C-alpha positions in Angstrom: -26.7 100.4 -5.0 -24.4 97.4 -4.3 -26.6 96.3 -1.4 -29.7 96.4 -3.6 -28.0 94.3 -6.3 -26.9 91.7 -3.7 -30.5 91.6 -2.2 -31.9 91.1 -5.8 -29.5 88.3 -6.5 -30.3 86.6 -3.2 -34.0 86.9 -3.9 -33.6 85.3 -7.4 -31.4 82.5 -6.1 -33.9 81.7 -3.3 -36.8 81.8 -5.8 -35.1 79.4 -8.2 -34.2 77.0 -5.4 -37.8 77.0 -4.2 -39.2 76.1 -7.6 -36.6 73.4 -8.1 -37.4 72.0 -4.6 -40.9 71.1 -5.6 -39.7 67.7 -6.9 -36.0 67.4 -6.0 -36.6 68.1 -2.3 -39.1 65.2 -1.9 -37.9 63.0 1.0 -37.1 59.4 -0.2 -36.7 56.2 1.8 -35.8 53.0 -0.1 -33.4 50.2 -0.5 -32.0 48.7 -3.7 -30.0 45.5 -4.0 -28.3 44.6 -7.2 -30.9 46.1 -9.6 -30.4 48.2 -12.7 -30.7 52.0 -12.7 -33.8 51.6 -14.9 -35.5 49.4 -12.3 -34.4 51.9 -9.6 -36.1 54.8 -11.4 -39.2 52.8 -11.9 -39.4 52.1 -8.1 -38.9 55.8 -7.4 -41.7 56.6 -9.9 -44.1 54.1 -8.5 -43.4 55.1 -4.9 -43.2 58.9 -5.2 -45.1 59.7 -8.4 -42.0 61.2 -10.1 -41.9 60.8 -13.9 -38.6 60.3 -15.7 -38.2 61.1 -19.4 -35.2 60.0 -21.4 -34.2 58.4 -24.8 -33.0 54.8 -24.4 -30.6 55.4 -27.3 -28.9 58.3 -25.5 -29.1 57.3 -21.8 -27.7 53.9 -20.6 -29.5 52.7 -17.5 -28.3 49.1 -17.6 -25.7 49.4 -14.8 -26.6 47.8 -11.5 -26.6 49.4 -8.1 -27.0 48.5 -4.4 -28.2 51.4 -2.5 -30.0 52.3 0.8 -31.3 55.7 2.0 -33.7 56.9 4.7 -35.5 60.3 4.6 -33.1 61.9 2.1 -33.9 64.4 -0.7 -34.6 63.0 -4.2 -31.9 65.4 -5.5 -29.3 63.8 -3.3 -30.4 60.4 -4.2 -30.1 61.1 -8.0 -26.7 62.7 -7.6 -25.4 59.6 -5.9 -27.1 57.2 -8.4 -25.6 59.0 -11.4 -22.3 59.8 -9.8 -20.3 57.2 -11.8 -22.3 57.6 -15.0 -22.3 60.3 -17.7 -26.0 61.1 -17.0 -27.3 64.6 -16.2 -30.8 65.6 -15.3 -33.2 68.6 -15.3 -36.3 69.0 -13.2 -39.3 70.2 -15.1 -42.4 70.5 -12.9 -43.0 66.9 -11.6 -40.9 65.4 -14.4 -37.2 64.8 -14.5 -35.5 64.8 -18.0 -32.4 62.6 -18.2 -29.6 63.3 -20.7 -26.2 62.0 -21.5 -23.6 64.6 -20.3 -20.3 65.2 -18.5 -21.5 65.7 -15.0 -24.6 65.7 -12.8 -26.0 69.1 -11.7 -25.6 69.5 -8.0 -28.6 69.8 -5.8 -27.7 71.1 -2.4 -30.9 70.1 -0.5 -30.2 68.0 2.6 -27.6 68.4 5.3 -25.3 65.4 4.9 -23.8 63.4 2.0 -25.2 60.0 1.2 -23.3 56.8 1.0 -22.4 56.4 -2.7 -24.1 53.5 -4.5 -22.2 50.4 -5.7 -21.9 50.4 -9.4 -21.9 46.9 -11.0 -21.6 45.5 -14.4 -24.5 43.6 -16.0 -22.9 40.1 -15.4 -21.5 40.8 -12.0 -23.1 38.9 -9.1 -21.0 40.5 -6.4 -21.2 44.0 -4.8 -17.9 45.1 -6.1 -17.2 48.7 -7.0 -16.0 49.3 -10.5 -13.4 52.1 -10.6 -13.3 53.5 -14.1 -9.9 54.8 -15.3 -9.5 57.0 -18.3 -7.0 55.2 -20.5 -7.1 58.0 -23.1 -5.9 60.9 -20.8 -3.1 61.6 -23.3 -5.7 62.6 -25.8 -7.6 65.0 -23.6 -7.0 68.7 -24.5 -7.0 71.0 -21.4 -8.9 74.3 -21.3 -7.1 77.1 -19.5 -9.5 79.5 -17.7 -10.0 82.9 -19.4 -8.8 85.8 -17.3 -9.9 89.4 -17.3 -8.0 92.0 -15.2 -9.6 95.2 -16.3 -12.3 96.8 -14.1 -13.8 99.1 -16.8 -16.5 97.2 -18.7 -15.4 98.3 -22.2 -11.8 97.4 -21.6 -12.8 94.2 -19.9 -14.7 93.0 -23.0 -11.8 93.8 -25.3 -9.5 92.0 -22.9 -11.9 89.0 -22.8 -12.1 88.9 -26.6 -8.3 88.8 -26.9 -8.1 86.1 -24.2 -10.7 84.0 -26.0 -8.9 84.4 -29.4 -5.6 83.3 -27.8 -7.3 80.4 -26.2 -8.7 79.2 -29.5 -5.2 79.5 -31.1 -3.7 77.5 -28.2 -6.3 74.8 -28.6 -5.7 74.4 -32.3 -2.0 74.3 -31.8 -2.2 71.5 -29.1 -4.7 69.6 -31.4 -2.3 69.8 -34.3 0.7 68.6 -32.3 -1.2 65.7 -30.8 -2.7 64.8 -34.1 0.8 64.4 -35.6 1.8 62.2 -32.7 -1.1 59.8 -33.2 -0.9 59.7 -37.0 0.3 56.1 -37.0 -2.1 55.0 -34.3 -5.6 53.6 -34.5 -8.6 55.4 -35.9 -10.3 55.2 -32.5 -7.6 57.3 -30.9 -7.8 59.9 -33.6 -11.6 60.0 -33.0 -11.1 60.4 -29.3 -8.7 63.3 -29.9 -11.1 65.1 -32.3 -13.9 64.7 -29.7 -11.7 66.1 -27.0 -10.7 69.0 -29.2 -14.4 69.8 -29.9 -15.3 69.5 -26.2 -12.5 71.9 -25.3 -13.7 74.4 -27.8 -17.2 74.2 -26.5 -16.0 74.6 -22.9 -14.0 77.7 -23.9 -16.9 79.2 -25.7 -19.2 78.5 -22.7 -16.8 80.2 -20.3 -16.5 83.2 -22.8 -20.3 83.7 -22.9 -20.5 83.4 -19.1 -17.8 86.0 -18.5 -19.2 88.3 -21.1 -22.7 88.1 -19.6 -21.2 88.8 -16.2 -19.4 91.9 -17.5 -22.6 93.1 -19.3 -24.6 92.5 -16.1 -22.1 94.7 -14.2 -22.3 97.4 -16.9 -26.1 97.5 -16.7 -25.9 98.4 -13.0 -22.8 100.6 -13.5 -20.8 98.4 -11.1 -17.3 99.8 -10.8 -15.6 96.5 -10.2 -16.9 93.8 -12.6 -14.8 91.2 -10.9 -17.1 91.3 -7.8 -20.0 90.0 -9.9 -19.9 86.2 -10.1 -21.8 84.8 -13.0 -24.7 82.5 -12.2 -25.9 80.5 -15.2 -29.5 80.5 -13.9 -29.5 84.3 -13.2 -31.7 86.4 -15.4 -33.3 89.7 -14.6 -37.1 89.5 -14.4 -39.2 92.0 -16.4 -42.8 92.2 -17.6 -42.3 93.6 -21.1 -39.6 94.4 -23.6 -39.8 96.0 -27.1 -37.1 95.9 -29.8 -37.0 97.4 -33.2 -34.0 95.5 -34.3 -31.4 94.3 -31.7 -29.8 96.2 -29.9 -32.3 99.1 -30.6 -34.8 98.2 -27.9 -35.9 98.8 -24.3 -32.9 96.7 -22.9 -30.3 97.7 -25.5 -27.2 95.5 -25.4 -28.2 93.8 -22.2 -31.3 92.1 -23.7 -29.7 88.7 -23.2 -29.8 89.1 -19.4 -33.6 89.5 -19.1 -36.4 87.0 -18.7 -39.4 88.8 -20.1 -43.1 87.8 -19.7 -44.0 89.5 -22.9 -41.7 90.4 -25.9 -42.6 92.4 -29.0 -40.0 92.7 -31.8 -40.6 94.9 -34.8 -37.9 93.3 -36.9 -35.5 91.1 -34.9 -35.3 90.7 -31.1 -33.0 89.1 -28.7 -33.9 87.9 -25.1 -32.5 85.9 -22.3 -35.8 84.0 -21.9 -39.5 84.5 -22.4 -42.0 83.1 -19.9 -45.4 83.9 -21.6 -45.6 85.3 -25.1 -43.3 86.7 -27.8 -44.2 88.1 -31.2 -41.8 89.2 -33.9 -42.7 90.4 -37.4 -39.4 88.9 -38.7 -37.6 86.9 -36.1 -37.0 86.1 -32.4 -33.8 84.9 -30.9 -33.7 83.5 -27.3 -30.5 82.8 -25.5 -32.1 80.5 -22.9 -35.6 79.0 -22.8 -39.2 79.8 -23.8 -42.1 78.9 -21.6 -45.2 80.0 -23.5 -45.9 80.9 -27.2 -43.7 82.3 -29.9 -44.9 83.9 -33.2 -42.5 85.0 -35.9 -43.0 86.0 -39.5 -39.7 84.3 -40.5 -37.9 82.4 -37.7 -37.8 81.5 -34.0 -34.4 80.4 -32.6 -34.1 79.2 -29.0 -30.8 78.4 -27.3 -32.2 75.9 -24.8 -35.7 74.3 -24.4 -39.3 75.2 -25.2 -42.3 74.5 -23.0 -45.2 75.6 -25.2 -45.6 76.2 -29.0 -43.6 77.9 -31.7 -45.2 79.3 -34.9 -43.1 80.6 -37.7 -43.5 81.5 -41.4 -40.2 79.8 -42.3 -38.3 78.0 -39.4 -38.4 77.0 -35.8 -35.0 75.9 -34.3 -34.3 74.8 -30.7 -31.1 73.5 -29.2 -32.8 71.3 -26.5 -36.1 69.6 -25.9 -39.5 70.8 -26.9 -42.6 70.0 -24.8 -45.6 71.2 -26.9 -45.4 71.9 -30.6 -43.5 73.4 -33.5 -45.3 74.7 -36.6 -43.5 76.3 -39.5 -44.0 77.0 -43.2 -40.7 75.3 -44.2 -38.7 73.7 -41.4 -38.7 72.7 -37.7 -35.6 71.6 -35.9 -35.6 70.1 -32.4 -32.1 69.2 -31.2 -33.4 67.6 -28.1 -36.3 65.4 -27.1 -39.7 66.2 -28.6 -43.0 65.7 -26.7 -45.9 66.8 -29.0 -46.2 67.7 -32.6 -43.9 69.0 -35.3 -45.8 70.3 -38.3 -44.1 71.9 -41.3 -44.8 72.6 -45.0 -41.5 71.0 -46.0 -39.1 69.4 -43.4 -39.1 68.3 -39.8 -35.8 67.4 -38.1 -35.4 65.7 -34.7 -32.3 64.3 -33.0 -33.4 62.6 -29.7 -36.6 60.9 -28.6 -40.0 61.9 -30.1 -43.2 61.2 -28.2 -45.8 62.4 -30.7 -46.1 63.0 -34.4 -44.1 64.6 -37.2 -46.2 65.9 -40.1 -44.4 67.4 -43.1 -45.3 68.2 -46.7 -42.0 66.6 -47.9 -39.6 65.1 -45.4 -39.5 63.9 -41.8 -36.0 63.1 -40.5 -35.4 61.8 -37.0 -32.1 60.3 -35.8 -33.6 59.0 -32.5 -36.6 57.0 -31.4 -40.1 57.9 -32.6 -42.8 56.8 -30.2 -45.8 57.8 -32.3 -45.6 58.4 -36.0 -44.3 60.2 -39.1 -46.5 61.5 -41.9 -44.9 62.9 -45.0 -43.8 62.0 -48.6 -40.5 60.7 -47.2 -40.0 59.5 -43.6 -36.7 58.5 -42.1 -36.1 57.5 -38.5 -33.6 55.5 -36.4 -36.2 53.5 -34.5 -40.0 53.6 -34.7 -42.5 52.5 -32.2 -45.7 53.3 -34.0 -46.2 54.0 -37.7 -44.8 55.7 -40.8 -47.2 57.0 -43.5 -45.7 58.3 -46.7 -44.5 57.5 -50.2 -41.1 56.3 -49.0 -40.5 55.1 -45.4 -37.0 54.3 -44.1 -35.9 53.2 -40.6 -33.4 51.0 -38.8 -35.9 49.2 -36.7 -39.7 49.2 -36.6 -42.2 48.1 -33.9 -45.4 49.0 -35.8 -46.5 49.4 -39.4 -45.1 51.4 -42.3 -47.7 52.5 -44.9 -46.2 53.5 -48.2 -45.2 52.7 -51.8 -41.7 51.7 -50.6 -40.8 50.9 -47.0 -37.2 50.0 -46.2 -36.4 48.7 -42.7 -32.7 47.9 -42.0 -33.6 45.4 -39.3 -37.0 44.6 -40.7 -38.2 42.2 -43.4 -36.5 42.0 -46.8 -36.8 39.0 -49.2 -36.1 38.2 -52.9 -38.2 35.4 -54.4 -37.6 33.5 -57.7 -40.6 31.4 -58.6 -42.8 29.7 -61.2 -46.5 30.4 -61.8 -49.1 29.1 -64.2 -49.1 32.4 -66.1 -45.5 33.7 -66.1 -43.0 30.9 -66.0 -40.1 33.0 -64.7 -40.7 35.5 -61.9 -38.7 37.7 -59.6 -40.4 39.3 -56.6 -38.9 41.7 -54.0 -40.4 42.2 -50.6 -39.4 45.2 -48.3 -40.8 46.4 -45.0 -41.7 44.5 -41.9 -43.3 41.1 -41.4 -46.7 42.6 -40.5 -46.8 44.7 -43.7 -44.4 44.8 -46.6 -44.3 46.2 -50.1 -44.0 43.8 -53.1 -42.4 44.5 -56.5 -42.9 41.9 -59.2 -41.4 41.1 -62.6 -42.4 38.0 -64.7 -41.9 36.8 -68.3 -43.0 34.1 -70.7 -40.8 33.8 -73.8 -40.6 31.7 -76.9 -39.2 32.2 -80.4 -42.4 33.7 -81.8 -44.0 35.5 -78.9 -43.3 37.0 -75.5 -45.3 38.4 -72.6 -44.1 40.1 -69.5 -45.6 41.5 -66.3 -44.7 44.3 -64.0 -46.5 44.5 -60.7 -46.9 46.0 -57.2 -48.5 44.7 -54.1 -48.7 44.3 -50.3 -48.3 41.4 -48.1 -47.9 40.0 -44.5 -46.0 37.1 -43.1 -46.8 35.0 -40.0 -44.1 33.0 -38.3 -45.6 29.5 -37.7 -42.6 28.0 -36.1 -38.8 28.4 -36.1 -38.5 27.1 -39.6 -42.0 27.6 -41.1 -43.9 30.7 -42.2 -47.1 31.4 -44.0 -47.5 34.6 -46.1 -50.5 36.4 -47.6 -49.8 38.5 -50.7 -52.0 40.6 -53.0 -50.4 41.7 -56.2 -51.6 43.8 -59.2 -49.7 43.1 -62.4 -49.9 44.8 -65.8 -49.5 42.3 -68.7 -47.5 43.5 -71.7 -48.2 41.5 -75.0 -45.2 41.1 -77.3 -44.2 44.7 -76.9 -42.3 47.0 -74.6 -45.6 48.3 -73.1 -49.2 47.5 -73.8 -51.4 50.6 -73.6 -54.7 48.8 -73.3 -56.3 47.7 -70.0 -54.7 44.3 -69.5 -54.3 43.6 -65.7 -54.0 40.6 -63.5 -54.9 40.6 -59.8 -53.5 37.8 -57.7 -54.2 36.7 -54.1 -51.9 34.0 -52.9 -51.1 32.0 -49.7 -47.6 30.6 -49.5 -46.2 28.1 -47.0 -42.4 28.6 -46.5 -39.9 26.1 -45.1 -36.3 27.0 -44.3 -33.6 25.0 -46.1 -30.7 27.0 -44.7 -30.4 30.1 -42.5 -30.8 32.4 -45.5 -32.7 30.3 -48.1 -36.2 28.8 -47.9 -38.6 27.0 -50.3 -42.2 28.0 -50.6 -45.3 26.9 -52.4 -49.0 27.5 -52.3 -52.3 28.2 -54.2 -53.5 31.5 -55.7 -56.8 32.8 -56.9 -56.6 35.2 -59.8 -58.7 37.5 -61.9 -58.1 39.6 -65.0 -59.6 42.8 -66.5 -58.6 43.1 -70.1 -59.6 45.2 -73.2 -56.7 43.7 -75.1 -57.8 42.1 -78.4 -55.7 39.2 -79.8 -54.9 38.9 -83.5 -57.6 36.2 -83.8 -60.2 38.7 -82.4 -60.6 37.2 -78.9 -60.3 39.3 -75.7 -57.9 38.8 -72.9 -54.3 37.6 -72.6 -53.4 34.2 -74.1 -51.2 33.5 -71.1 -54.3 32.8 -68.9 -54.6 29.0 -68.6 -58.0 28.1 -70.1 -58.2 24.8 -68.2 -57.9 26.6 -64.9 -60.7 29.1 -65.4 -63.6 28.6 -63.0 -65.7 31.5 -64.1 -65.5 34.2 -66.8 -67.8 36.8 -68.3 -67.6 40.0 -70.4 -68.3 43.5 -69.0 -69.7 46.1 -71.4 -67.7 49.3 -70.8 -69.2 52.8 -71.0 -66.9 53.6 -73.9 -68.4 50.8 -76.0 -65.4 48.5 -75.5 -65.9 45.1 -73.8 -63.8 44.0 -70.8 -63.0 40.3 -70.4 -63.1 39.2 -66.8 -62.1 35.6 -66.0 -61.3 33.9 -62.7 -59.0 31.0 -62.2 -57.0 29.0 -59.7 -53.2 28.9 -59.9 -50.1 27.7 -58.1 -46.7 29.2 -57.2 -43.5 27.4 -56.2 -40.0 28.9 -55.7 -37.1 29.8 -53.6 -37.0 32.7 -51.1 -33.7 34.5 -50.2 
């Protein structure tokens, strides 16, 4: 039995290496001289057809390298390029996904180590190696390895649980002691300590899961000595089909997490190591590793790593890493990694890294990374958008594209306040929000004297063109409702204004603007003297007017006139 297990493990290991070798074992010959990592990857892509996928907000490729290789594997080259950086990578078909992490996964293809590249700062012109030293070692919380001495599987799991609990207690104790010691130091050091504490907890949890899976693997094959089974993170037992009523009542019982199944059917709730083709669950599906195929769940799909395919759920789809394909849920989709494809939900979509595709939600789209594509929902929020946002409210930090909505707020976009005079309302305030190519306009104006007052409230859209460093020209269209000597006039009494404004900077934050406007009005409002239309319309400026007979028997006064605006823009 021991020999069969060893042969099976060897076969799985060779199979995984062979699939990985499709891209990482490509032979590479090239020379780099003081270029950025981003330029180096572009050269690899153009020369060898390898695609690199990453989020610029998460992965820093600005460091410069000088590097020379001849007929070496791509895996060895990437290991050396990323050796002094916090960048990790994963090979997916002919694509390599880059992420920010602690270390680079080792690729053993090739027979000899490469000369390490020279890492340089952006402003450096000399090939000098930068040796990074950790100045915050005093804030790093160590993780002691978990130890299990028992050979019986049941006892080993109990011993492992006790060791894990003690490890957590020790971590919390160390954190508390160090926290007290830095209480009077800077906020940055406190933050570093908290991050170190979280990293230590995650490392302890990862080791716990690995050891537990190792013990469960041994128990499955009735191995007498569990210490002889070394856990391999990529090791899963291949199977064609599994059925579960509710975990662990299924074909693989407690060891379900150690299997990669082609097909999985779960009556209520199932748990798998991975699924490679199709999974269906009436209530829910939980996957410890990845899904490559399609998942259907009446309630929820939860995946511990990545998805290559599509998820469909009545309530929620949640993944811990990237999704290449799509997520479709009745209520919420969550992708805690890069998303390449479509997120569609009835209520909320959530993304954390780069999105190459579209989010479509009935209510809210939230993305804390870069959106290369678009968001469609009532409320859209993203860190950076290269594309569009379409919704009632659009919010982002920066936008290279166009937001379509009632209100668009861009932190690094276009936001202005204007105070100006016009021929109809003498005092006006106008707020512009969005981006230069398309912004929302909110308008308030008033005419006031001792016997009568009129005020307007309006909304519009506009666009500004930068003519020179200190000059702009803007094109605005505004619809205003005119209220006649009362809080709100119920009758149709509207003004539509199209204006062209030339702006000149006075200071860095203040400019003066002026320009003509063409105006029209549609009004059923009847003045005390029996005439139609608002009295604030300048009679001398009217170039054409006529009366429209409405279907309800009421007439609509429709004049056209030329106007002029002048004011300050902040």
